[in-house]
matplotlib code that plots the C-alpha trace (Angstrom):
import matplotlib.pyplot as plt

x = [-73.0, -71.2, -67.7, -66.5, -64.3, -61.8, -60.0, -56.5, -53.5, -50.3, -48.4, -48.9, -49.2, -51.8, -54.6, -55.2, -58.1, -58.3, -61.0, -61.4, -63.6, -65.3, -63.2, -62.6, -59.1, -59.8, -58.8, -57.4, -56.9, -55.0, -55.1, -54.8, -58.6, -61.4, -65.0, -67.9, -70.3, -73.6, -74.9, -71.9, -71.3, -67.6, -65.0, -62.5, -59.1, -56.7, -53.1, -50.6, -53.0, -52.0, -54.0, -53.2, -54.6, -53.1, -49.3, -49.9, -49.3, -50.7, -49.6, -50.9, -51.7, -55.4, -57.7, -61.3, -62.6, -66.1, -68.2, -67.5, -63.8, -63.4, -62.4, -60.0, -58.6, -55.3, -53.9, -50.6, -47.3, -48.9, -46.9, -47.9, -45.6, -45.6, -42.7, -40.0, -41.8, -42.9, -45.3, -45.3, -47.7, -49.4, -52.8, -53.9, -57.4, -57.6, -60.1, -59.0, -60.3, -59.0, -56.2, -57.1, -56.9, -55.3, -52.0, -51.0, -47.3, -46.4, -43.1, -42.9, -39.9, -39.6, -37.0, -36.4, -35.0, -34.3, -36.8, -37.8, -40.9, -42.1, -45.1, -47.3, -50.4, -50.8, -53.5, -53.1, -55.2, -54.7, -52.8, -49.6, -50.5, -49.9, -50.5, -48.9, -49.8, -46.2, -43.5, -39.9, -38.1, -34.6, -32.7, -30.5, -31.0, -31.3, -33.3, -30.9, -30.3, -27.3, -29.7, -33.4, -36.0, -38.9, -41.9, -45.5, -48.3, -46.2, -47.7, -46.1, -46.9, -44.9, -42.9, -43.3, -42.5, -42.8, -43.6, -43.8, -43.8, -41.7, -39.0, -36.0, -32.9, -31.1, -27.8, -28.3, -30.5, -29.1, -31.2, -29.0, -31.2, -34.8, -36.7, -40.2, -41.0, -39.3, -39.8, -38.0, -38.2, -39.5, -39.0, -36.6, -36.4, -34.5, -36.4, -36.0, -34.7, -31.8, -28.7, -26.4, -24.2, -20.4, -18.4, -14.8, -12.0, -9.7, -6.9, -8.6, -12.2, -12.0, -14.6, -17.2, -20.5, -21.8, -25.6, -26.7, -30.3, -31.2, -34.0, -35.4, -37.1, -38.1, -36.9, -34.4, -33.6, -32.2, -30.2, -28.2, -28.3, -25.6, -25.5, -21.9, -21.2, -17.6, -16.3, -13.5, -15.3, -19.0, -22.0, -21.9, -24.5, -23.8, -26.0, -25.4, -28.2, -28.2, -30.4, -30.5, -32.3, -33.0, -30.8, -27.6, -28.3, -27.3, -26.3, -24.9, -24.9, -22.7, -22.3, -21.1, -21.5, -20.3, -19.8, -16.3, -16.2, -12.4, -12.1, -15.4, -16.6, -18.7, -16.9, -17.9, -17.7, -20.0, -19.5, -21.9, -21.7, -24.3, -24.6, -27.6, -27.9, -30.8, -30.1, -28.7, -27.3, -25.1, -24.6, -21.9, -21.1, -18.4, -18.5, -16.1, -16.3, -15.2, -15.8, -12.1, -8.8, -7.8, -11.1, -9.8, -6.6, -8.9, -11.8, -10.4, -10.1, -8.5, -5.4, -6.3, -8.8, -6.9, -3.9, -5.9, -4.1, -6.9, -10.6, -11.7, -15.1, -16.1, -19.5, -19.9, -22.5, -21.7, -23.3, -22.1, -22.9, -21.8, -18.4, -18.2, -18.5, -18.8, -18.4, -18.8, -16.9, -16.6, -13.7, -12.6, -9.7, -9.2, -5.5, -5.5, -1.7, -1.7, -2.9, -5.1, -6.7, -6.5, -3.6, -5.0, -6.0, -9.6, -11.0, -14.4, -15.4, -13.7, -15.4, -14.1, -15.2, -13.6, -13.8, -12.7, -12.0, -13.8, -12.8, -12.5, -14.5, -13.1, -9.5, -7.5, -7.3, -8.8, -9.5, -9.4, -9.9, -9.2, -10.3, -10.9, -11.6, -10.7, -11.3, -8.7, -9.6, -8.1, -8.3, -4.6, -2.3, -2.6, -6.0, -7.2, -8.4, -6.9, -8.2, -6.8, -7.3, -5.4, -6.6, -4.8, -4.8, -3.7, -3.1, -3.4, -2.0, -1.8, 1.5, 1.6, -0.7, -0.4, 1.7, 0.5, 1.9, 0.4, 1.5, 0.1, 0.5, -1.2, -1.0, -1.6, -2.7, -3.0, -4.3, -4.2, -5.8, -4.2, -4.9, -2.6, 0.2, 3.9, 4.3, 1.9, -1.8, -3.9, -4.1, -1.1, -0.5, 1.7, 1.2, 3.2, 3.4, 3.6, 3.8, 5.0, 4.9, 4.6, 5.1, 3.1, 2.4, 0.0, 0.7, -1.1, -0.9, -2.8, -1.0, -2.6, -1.4, -2.2, -1.6, -4.1, -7.6, -6.0, -6.3, -5.3, -2.9, -3.2, -0.1, -0.3, 2.7, 2.3, 5.6, 5.7, 8.4, 7.8, 9.0, 7.4, 8.3, 7.0, 8.1, 10.3, 9.5, 10.2, 7.1, 8.5, 6.4, 3.2, 1.1, 1.8, -1.3, -0.3, 2.2, 0.1, 1.3, 4.9, 5.0, 8.3, 9.5, 11.9, 12.3, 11.9, 12.3, 10.4, 9.7, 7.5, 6.6, 3.7, 3.1, -0.1, -1.0, -4.5, -5.5, -8.7, -10.3, -13.5, -15.6, -19.0, -20.9, -18.4, -15.5, -13.5, -10.8, -8.2, -5.4, -2.2, 0.4, 0.6, 4.0, 5.0, 8.4, 8.8, 11.5, 12.4, 15.5, 15.5, 17.0, 16.7, 15.0, 13.9, 11.3, 9.3, 8.7, 6.1, 7.5, 11.3, 13.7, 15.0, 18.7, 18.9, 22.4, 21.0, 19.1, 17.5, 14.3, 13.7, 13.0, 9.4, 8.2, 4.5, 3.4, 0.7, 1.5, -1.2, 0.1, -2.4, -6.0, -6.4, -2.8, -1.1, 2.0, 1.9, 4.5, 5.0, 8.7, 11.0, 14.8, 17.3, 19.6, 22.5, 22.6, 21.8, 19.2, 15.5, 13.8, 10.3, 8.7, 5.3, 5.4, 2.4, 1.4, -2.2, -3.8, -7.5, -9.2, -12.7, -13.4, -12.5, -8.7, -6.8, -3.2, -1.7, 1.6, 2.6, 6.0, 6.3, 9.5, 10.4, 14.1, 14.8, 11.1, 9.4, 9.8, 7.1, 5.5, 1.8, 0.4, -3.0, -3.9, -7.3, -7.8, -11.2, -10.2, -10.0, -13.8, -15.7, -13.0, -11.8, -8.8, -7.2, -4.2, -3.2, -0.2, 1.9, 5.6, 7.9, 11.6, 12.6, 11.2, 11.7, 8.6, 5.0, 2.7, -0.4, -1.5, -5.0, -5.8, -9.2, -10.6, -14.2, -16.1, -18.9, -21.7, -24.7, -26.8, -24.4, -20.9, -18.5, -15.7, -12.7, -10.5, -7.4, -6.0, -2.6, -1.0, 1.5, -1.0, -3.9, -4.8, -8.3, -10.1, -13.6, -16.1, -18.9, -21.6, -24.2, -27.2, -28.4, -31.5, -30.3, -27.2, -26.5, -30.0, -33.0, -32.6, -34.3, -36.0, -36.0, -37.8]
y = [-14.4, -16.9, -16.2, -16.5, -13.7, -14.7, -11.9, -12.5, -10.4, -10.6, -8.0, -5.9, -2.8, -3.4, -6.0, -8.0, -10.1, -13.2, -14.7, -18.0, -17.9, -20.9, -20.8, -24.0, -24.3, -22.5, -18.8, -17.5, -13.8, -11.8, -8.0, -5.2, -4.5, -6.1, -5.2, -6.7, -4.8, -6.8, -4.5, -5.2, -8.6, -7.8, -8.2, -5.3, -5.9, -3.0, -2.9, -5.7, -7.8, -11.5, -14.1, -17.8, -20.4, -23.6, -22.8, -19.1, -16.1, -12.7, -9.5, -5.9, -2.7, -3.3, -5.8, -6.5, -10.1, -11.2, -13.2, -16.5, -16.0, -16.5, -13.0, -10.5, -7.0, -6.0, -2.5, -1.0, -2.9, -6.1, -9.2, -12.7, -15.7, -19.3, -21.9, -19.2, -17.2, -13.7, -11.1, -7.5, -4.7, -1.5, -3.2, -6.7, -8.1, -11.9, -14.7, -17.1, -20.3, -19.6, -17.2, -14.9, -11.2, -7.8, -6.2, -2.6, -1.6, -5.3, -7.2, -11.0, -13.0, -16.7, -18.5, -21.1, -20.0, -16.7, -14.8, -11.2, -9.6, -6.0, -4.1, -1.1, -3.1, -6.8, -9.5, -12.8, -15.0, -18.3, -20.1, -19.9, -17.4, -13.7, -11.1, -7.7, -5.1, -3.9, -5.2, -6.1, -9.3, -10.4, -13.1, -10.4, -9.5, -5.9, -2.8, -1.9, -5.2, -5.6, -6.6, -6.9, -7.4, -5.0, -6.3, -5.6, -8.2, -10.2, -13.6, -15.8, -19.3, -20.7, -23.8, -23.0, -19.7, -16.0, -14.6, -11.1, -8.8, -5.8, -6.9, -4.6, -6.0, -3.5, -3.6, -1.4, 1.4, 1.3, -0.4, -2.7, -4.6, -5.2, -8.5, -8.6, -11.7, -13.3, -16.5, -16.9, -20.0, -19.7, -23.3, -25.2, -28.1, -27.9, -26.4, -26.3, -23.2, -21.2, -21.0, -17.9, -18.0, -18.2, -15.7, -16.3, -15.9, -18.7, -19.0, -22.0, -21.0, -17.2, -15.3, -17.7, -17.7, -20.8, -20.7, -23.7, -24.8, -27.1, -29.6, -31.1, -34.1, -35.9, -36.4, -39.0, -37.6, -34.3, -32.9, -29.9, -28.7, -26.2, -23.8, -23.1, -20.0, -19.7, -17.0, -19.1, -22.5, -22.0, -23.1, -26.3, -28.1, -30.1, -32.5, -34.0, -36.4, -38.1, -40.5, -42.4, -45.7, -48.1, -51.0, -49.1, -48.2, -44.9, -43.6, -40.5, -39.6, -36.7, -35.6, -32.6, -31.8, -28.8, -28.0, -26.7, -23.8, -23.7, -27.3, -27.4, -30.7, -32.0, -32.8, -34.1, -36.8, -39.1, -40.5, -43.0, -44.5, -47.0, -49.1, -51.4, -53.7, -56.0, -58.9, -61.4, -59.7, -56.6, -54.5, -51.9, -49.7, -47.1, -45.8, -43.2, -42.2, -39.2, -38.2, -37.5, -38.3, -34.7, -33.6, -33.5, -31.6, -28.8, -29.0, -30.6, -28.2, -30.1, -32.3, -35.9, -34.7, -32.5, -34.9, -38.1, -41.0, -43.6, -43.9, -46.9, -48.5, -51.3, -53.1, -56.0, -58.3, -60.2, -62.5, -63.8, -66.9, -68.0, -69.1, -68.3, -65.3, -64.9, -61.9, -61.2, -58.1, -56.4, -53.9, -51.7, -49.3, -46.3, -45.3, -41.5, -41.4, -43.4, -42.3, -45.4, -47.7, -50.8, -52.4, -51.7, -55.0, -55.4, -57.9, -58.8, -60.4, -61.8, -64.3, -64.9, -67.5, -67.3, -69.0, -66.6, -69.4, -72.5, -74.7, -78.4, -80.1, -79.7, -79.5, -76.3, -76.4, -73.8, -74.1, -71.1, -70.9, -68.2, -68.9, -66.8, -67.0, -64.1, -63.3, -60.9, -58.9, -56.1, -55.0, -55.5, -57.9, -61.2, -62.2, -65.3, -66.8, -67.5, -69.9, -69.7, -71.8, -71.5, -73.8, -73.4, -75.1, -73.2, -74.4, -72.1, -73.1, -70.9, -71.5, -69.2, -66.3, -63.7, -65.9, -68.1, -70.1, -70.3, -72.5, -72.9, -74.7, -74.5, -74.9, -72.2, -73.5, -71.4, -72.5, -70.4, -70.4, -67.8, -66.4, -64.1, -64.8, -64.9, -67.8, -69.9, -70.7, -73.4, -74.5, -74.6, -74.1, -74.1, -75.1, -73.7, -74.9, -72.4, -72.4, -70.7, -70.3, -67.3, -66.8, -63.8, -62.1, -59.6, -57.9, -55.0, -53.1, -50.1, -47.3, -44.7, -41.2, -37.5, -36.0, -33.2, -34.8, -38.2, -40.5, -43.9, -45.1, -48.5, -49.7, -52.7, -54.5, -56.9, -58.6, -61.2, -63.3, -65.7, -67.7, -68.1, -70.0, -70.1, -72.8, -71.5, -72.6, -71.3, -69.5, -67.9, -70.1, -68.8, -65.9, -62.6, -60.5, -58.9, -59.5, -62.3, -64.4, -64.3, -65.4, -64.8, -67.9, -68.2, -68.3, -65.3, -64.7, -61.6, -59.8, -56.9, -55.2, -52.9, -50.6, -48.7, -46.3, -45.3, -42.6, -42.6, -39.5, -38.8, -41.0, -42.8, -41.9, -39.2, -41.6, -40.9, -42.8, -41.4, -43.1, -41.3, -43.5, -46.2, -47.4, -50.4, -51.6, -54.4, -56.0, -59.2, -61.2, -63.1, -66.6, -67.7, -66.8, -63.3, -60.7, -57.9, -54.5, -52.3, -49.1, -49.4, -51.2, -54.5, -55.3, -59.1, -58.8, -57.3, -59.8, -57.4, -55.7, -52.1, -51.4, -50.0, -47.5, -46.8, -44.4, -42.0, -39.8, -37.6, -36.4, -33.7, -33.4, -31.8, -32.5, -35.6, -36.7, -39.6, -41.4, -44.4, -44.5, -47.2, -47.2, -49.2, -50.4, -51.5, -48.0, -46.1, -43.9, -43.5, -45.4, -44.0, -41.6, -40.1, -37.8, -35.7, -33.1, -32.2, -29.8, -29.0, -27.2, -28.1, -24.3, -23.9, -23.4, -26.2, -26.9, -29.8, -30.7, -33.8, -34.7, -37.5, -39.0, -41.9, -42.5, -41.5, -41.1, -38.2, -35.6, -33.0, -31.2, -30.6, -28.1, -26.7, -23.9, -22.5, -19.7, -18.8, -16.9, -13.5, -13.2, -12.2, -13.3, -16.8, -17.6, -20.7, -21.6, -24.9, -25.7, -28.6, -27.9, -30.3, -30.7, -33.0, -30.5, -27.3, -25.2, -25.0, -27.6, -25.8, -23.1, -22.1, -19.0, -18.4, -15.5, -15.3, -12.6, -14.1, -11.8, -13.1, -13.2, -13.1, -14.1, -13.1, -15.5, -14.8, -17.7, -17.8, -21.1, -21.0, -24.0, -24.1, -24.5, -22.4, -19.5, -19.1, -16.5, -17.0, -14.9, -16.5, -14.4, -16.1, -14.8, -16.7, -18.6, -18.6, -20.8, -24.4, -25.5, -23.4, -21.2, -18.2, -18.4, -15.2, -14.7]
z = [20.1, 17.9, 19.2, 22.7, 24.1, 26.8, 28.7, 30.1, 31.2, 29.2, 31.2, 34.3, 32.1, 29.5, 29.4, 26.2, 24.9, 22.7, 20.5, 18.7, 15.7, 14.1, 10.8, 9.0, 10.6, 13.9, 13.5, 16.8, 17.4, 20.1, 20.5, 23.0, 22.6, 20.7, 20.0, 18.1, 15.9, 15.7, 12.9, 10.6, 12.0, 12.3, 15.0, 15.3, 16.9, 17.7, 19.0, 18.6, 16.6, 16.1, 14.2, 13.8, 11.5, 10.1, 10.1, 9.3, 11.5, 10.8, 12.6, 12.2, 14.0, 13.5, 11.9, 11.2, 10.8, 9.9, 12.3, 10.6, 10.6, 6.9, 5.8, 7.4, 6.6, 8.3, 8.3, 9.4, 9.6, 8.2, 8.4, 7.2, 7.9, 7.0, 6.9, 6.7, 3.9, 4.8, 3.3, 4.6, 3.5, 4.5, 4.0, 3.4, 2.7, 2.7, 2.6, 5.3, 3.6, 0.0, 1.0, -1.8, -1.3, -2.1, -0.9, -0.9, -0.8, -0.5, -0.1, -0.4, 0.6, -0.2, 1.9, -0.8, -3.3, -1.5, -3.8, -3.1, -4.8, -4.4, -5.7, -5.0, -5.4, -6.1, -5.7, -3.9, -6.3, -4.5, -1.8, -3.8, -6.5, -6.9, -9.7, -10.0, -12.5, -12.1, -9.8, -9.3, -8.2, -7.3, -5.3, -3.6, 0.0, 1.3, 0.4, -2.4, -4.3, -6.6, -9.4, -10.0, -12.8, -13.2, -15.2, -16.1, -15.7, -13.3, -12.3, -9.6, -8.5, -5.5, -6.4, -10.1, -12.0, -12.0, -15.5, -16.7, -19.8, -20.7, -18.3, -17.6, -16.0, -13.8, -12.0, -8.9, -10.2, -13.7, -16.4, -18.5, -21.0, -22.0, -22.5, -24.0, -21.8, -18.9, -16.9, -13.5, -11.4, -7.8, -6.9, -4.7, -7.2, -10.6, -13.5, -17.3, -19.0, -20.3, -18.2, -18.3, -21.4, -21.4, -23.5, -24.5, -27.0, -28.2, -30.7, -32.3, -31.9, -32.2, -30.2, -29.0, -27.1, -25.4, -24.6, -22.5, -22.0, -19.1, -19.4, -16.2, -17.8, -14.6, -11.1, -12.4, -15.8, -17.1, -20.0, -21.0, -24.6, -25.7, -28.7, -29.4, -31.6, -32.8, -35.1, -36.6, -36.9, -37.1, -35.0, -32.9, -30.8, -27.7, -25.7, -22.2, -21.1, -17.7, -16.0, -12.7, -12.5, -9.7, -8.5, -9.0, -12.6, -14.3, -17.7, -19.5, -23.1, -24.3, -27.9, -29.9, -33.6, -35.6, -39.2, -39.2, -41.7, -41.5, -42.7, -44.6, -43.0, -40.1, -36.9, -33.5, -30.9, -28.9, -25.4, -23.9, -20.4, -19.2, -16.1, -15.8, -12.8, -13.6, -11.3, -12.0, -15.1, -15.2, -18.3, -18.8, -21.8, -22.3, -25.8, -27.2, -30.9, -33.0, -36.6, -37.3, -35.7, -35.0, -33.3, -29.8, -30.7, -32.1, -29.6, -26.5, -23.5, -20.6, -20.3, -21.1, -23.7, -26.2, -25.9, -26.0, -27.7, -27.9, -28.1, -26.1, -26.5, -24.2, -23.9, -21.4, -20.0, -16.8, -14.2, -10.8, -9.0, -5.5, -6.6, -10.3, -12.5, -16.2, -18.5, -22.2, -23.3, -26.7, -26.8, -29.7, -29.8, -32.1, -32.1, -32.7, -33.1, -36.4, -39.8, -40.0, -37.5, -39.7, -37.7, -34.3, -32.6, -31.4, -28.9, -30.4, -28.2, -25.0, -22.8, -19.2, -16.7, -13.3, -9.9, -7.2, -4.6, -3.6, -0.5, -1.2, 1.5, 4.9, 3.7, 3.9, 0.1, -2.2, -5.9, -8.2, -12.0, -14.6, -18.1, -21.2, -24.9, -27.1, -30.7, -32.1, -35.2, -37.3, -40.9, -41.6, -39.8, -38.1, -36.6, -34.6, -31.4, -28.0, -25.4, -21.9, -18.8, -15.5, -12.6, -9.3, -5.9, -2.8, 0.8, 3.7, 7.1, 10.3, 12.1, 15.0, 16.2, 13.5, 11.2, 8.3, 5.4, 1.9, -0.9, -4.4, -7.6, -11.0, -14.7, -17.4, -20.8, -23.9, -27.3, -30.5, -33.9, -36.2, -39.6, -41.7, -39.1, -39.8, -37.4, -39.4, -39.4, -37.6, -34.0, -31.6, -27.9, -24.9, -21.2, -18.3, -14.8, -12.0, -8.2, -5.1, -1.3, 1.0, 4.7, 5.9, 9.2, 10.7, 14.0, 15.7, 18.9, 20.4, 22.2, 24.5, 23.5, 24.2, 20.7, 20.4, 20.0, 19.3, 22.2, 20.7, 18.0, 16.4, 14.6, 12.3, 10.7, 7.8, 6.6, 3.8, 2.3, -0.7, -3.6, -7.1, -10.2, -13.8, -16.2, -19.0, -22.5, -26.0, -27.3, -30.4, -32.8, -31.2, -32.5, -30.8, -30.1, -26.8, -24.0, -22.5, -25.4, -24.1, -20.5, -18.9, -17.0, -14.1, -10.3, -8.1, -4.4, -3.0, 0.2, 1.4, 4.6, 5.1, 8.1, 8.9, 11.8, 12.6, 15.1, 17.2, 18.7, 20.6, 22.7, 22.5, 19.4, 18.5, 17.9, 14.8, 13.1, 10.7, 8.7, 9.7, 7.9, 5.3, 4.1, 2.1, 0.9, -1.6, -3.7, -5.5, -6.5, -9.8, -9.2, -12.8, -16.0, -17.0, -16.1, -17.6, -16.2, -17.9, -16.4, -16.9, -19.0, -17.5, -17.3, -17.2, -15.7, -12.5, -10.5, -8.0, -9.1, -8.2, -4.6, -4.5, -1.9, -1.6, 1.1, 2.3, 5.3, 6.9, 10.3, 10.6, 9.2, 5.8, 4.7, 3.2, 1.4, -1.1, -3.1, -5.4, -6.1, -7.5, -6.7, -8.8, -6.0, -8.3, -9.9, -6.8, -8.5, -9.1, -11.9, -11.5, -9.1, -8.4, -5.3, -4.3, -1.7, -1.0, 1.5, 1.8, 4.7, 3.4, 3.2, -0.4, 0.2, -1.5, -2.7, -4.5, -6.1, -8.0, -9.4, -12.0, -13.2, -15.5, -16.2, -19.9, -20.5, -18.8, -16.0, -15.2, -12.3, -11.9, -9.4, -8.3, -5.9, -4.9, -2.4, -1.0, 2.2, 0.4, 0.2, -1.8, -4.3, -5.0, -7.1, -8.5, -10.5, -12.2, -14.3, -15.7, -16.3, -18.2, -17.3, -20.1, -22.6, -20.5, -20.4, -19.3, -20.9, -19.7, -17.3, -16.1, -14.2, -12.6, -10.6, -9.4, -7.5, -5.5, -4.2, -2.2, -5.3, -8.3, -9.4, -12.1, -13.2, -15.5, -16.7, -18.9, -20.2, -21.9, -23.7, -26.5, -29.3, -28.0, -25.6, -24.3, -22.3, -20.9, -18.9, -17.0, -15.3, -12.9, -11.1, -8.0, -9.2, -12.8, -12.3, -13.1, -12.0, -11.8, -14.8, -16.4, -19.8, -21.9, -25.3]

ax = plt.figure().add_subplot(projection="3d")
ax.plot(x, y, z, "-o")
ax.set_aspect("equal")
plt.show()
């Protein structure tokens, strides 16, 4: 006999037998009883049959296996398992070596991507291939799925696709629509294909339908192509291409083009972001272009997009050495707030060479250098070149533990060559001496505490007091390209104090650190000369600058308060303020509130709220409210119903010049990645 029968007892009630057959990958069988028919050369197993080969387990009420162990037929409560995938059937005939066979009343479950396949009769045509004359599939769990497809001539290949003809999509047991041909991914990796469309209505677009197609080009490259159908403006096409390279390199190209039937012209925009790190060179590009100046007002959706003021295009090439760095940058601005861009100043190009800090021998002296050469250009107005060099020497000296003294001195030279300038043409320049000194400290102490899980608190204090001076000179005869051309001279005394508290919890490898508090106060006193503040108007009669408070307080996990506020001490009021509250339980429930204020400039409140604890619903709300021009600038309401295998989202965006309503429907497996293709 070619097989060896081994009898053993698995319980005190019923004996069982086991056999190991000489299949290619050692087929092992267990059953309550087994017999061998020499005439048919078949091994019969009855009762609690279990068979094992490779990483596969087969269970059935009974089974027959040929003598060589290469073919098996299982009947009754058949179950085939491998790596979390499961096939059940009334009857299964399978070739062990090729894993081809036939299934009656079968059900196939694939753990990834949670795929369910059912059919009265289907063939297993390969290790990962199935064919059904008629079958159904879904990504919903349970015997009564929320949705499913039924199709003829259904072919399925694991880690690839399921394809079928005459497909009918049903919600519950109700047929909804028919597709002559359908392709559904049964793969854990992303796949190319149509994503579910988005339907909406907008005051500017009319009724619109956005149909995206996802293209998985390679493991490191993909793209999304959108067909945008708008009843008021026509048909648009959008492209979003992304790639990920080696050595910290990546890129993204986004573009949109539409022939606007309302304005009878082509409209669109282009955004390009590149980052190439080919040592020793680094290349970066951020390109923003639009075909017309009002494009974002009509087609922008989010804040910062529809109210965009500038298009900023920057392309740079840089290289770093041990002590020096050099960068060549081309920067072009498009001012969308003006009728023409002819007077907007462009920096084409700007070359910088800097020394971050180099110690001079064994002395406590450090040399730094900032230098730049800029070519300013525009169609109308003054143009020219500016050369800058600012060498500096700094001396660092520890005085006491935690206390140090730093002094520095330098010279900032600027040279100009101007054309079409009111201040005259040709070369001219100015040099300004500068210097200062600062006394700074750093003190830290650790305190044992018993505050919930927190066992240690580390408090660090960093005070600083200093003096700086910039030589005052008349610069009115120099060209004026930007504020760097008008250095404000004078003497200034300043101080600051920063405090930080860090909590430690856990022990050993489970130690965690969390920043509980950061607070910094700073102010200056103008001894002579003037000063410039980009945020508020400066009153030269008041020598004290605004008192600035920067803080982030996070006393408990998932909650924080932040602020960056400036107080005018002479007036006793707030000059500027940005105060924020944020809470996030990392479970989908989030809340945020930001208040922004600038004296005589702006005052508005921005809030966001997301609630995910009312499952299966999630809801969110975001709004911006203006106090200086009373009223809501924008509001966004979103409600989503999430089922195990599908979701439905409604959103409504309301702003003064546009109202938009959108519906998004997603099926699991046909979402953002891993789409269905229908023809």
